[in-house]
C-alpha positions in Angstrom: -50.3 64.5 58.9 -48.1 62.3 56.9 -49.6 58.9 55.6 -49.2 55.5 57.5 -47.0 53.3 55.0 -49.9 50.3 54.1 -48.7 47.0 55.5 -48.0 45.3 52.3 -45.6 47.9 51.6 -43.5 47.7 54.5 -43.6 43.3 53.7 -41.8 44.4 50.6 -38.8 45.4 52.6 -38.4 41.5 53.5 -37.5 40.8 49.6 -33.9 41.7 50.3 -33.5 39.1 53.0 -32.2 35.4 52.0 -34.7 33.1 51.4 -34.1 29.4 52.7 -35.7 26.5 50.3 -38.4 24.8 52.4 -39.3 22.2 49.8 -36.1 21.2 48.9 -34.3 20.5 51.9 -32.4 17.4 50.4 -30.6 19.3 47.8 -27.7 21.1 49.4 -27.2 23.4 46.4 -31.1 24.5 47.3 -30.0 26.0 50.6 -30.0 29.8 49.3 -32.4 30.6 46.6 -31.6 33.7 44.2 -34.6 35.6 42.0 -34.5 34.4 38.4 -36.7 37.5 36.4 -37.5 37.0 33.0 -40.5 37.7 31.0 -42.5 35.2 29.1 -45.4 35.6 26.1 -49.2 35.7 28.8 -49.7 32.2 26.7 -46.9 30.9 28.0 -47.1 31.8 31.2 -50.5 30.3 31.2 -49.4 27.2 29.3 -46.4 26.7 31.6 -48.5 26.8 34.6 -51.3 24.8 33.8 -48.9 22.2 33.2 -47.3 22.5 36.4 -50.6 22.4 38.1 -51.8 19.3 36.2 -48.8 17.1 37.0 -48.8 18.3 40.8 -45.6 20.1 40.8 -44.2 23.5 41.5 -43.4 25.7 38.4 -40.0 26.2 39.9 -39.6 22.2 40.0 -40.9 22.2 36.3 -38.3 24.8 35.3 -35.4 23.0 37.0 -36.3 19.7 35.8 -36.8 20.8 32.1 -33.5 22.4 32.4 -32.1 19.0 33.8 -33.6 17.1 30.9 -32.6 19.7 28.0 -28.5 19.5 29.3 -28.9 15.9 29.0 -30.2 15.7 26.0 -27.6 18.1 25.0 -24.6 16.7 26.1 -24.2 19.3 29.0 
């Protein structure tokens, strides 16, 4: 008898569907999200995540704000 797909496997197929930003509806540029995939050292990830949690913001918001501040500091 063939194996039945596990529910979590079936859910992964939804990764190809467009995602709408619910937290950033005020920002029209955020209407469509795209993945940003890269690896960082485990210690950096832990520090980055802890900083976000301690300041009550998401990791995405922390990354976006960090990038905005860096661009301003370097003159775009």
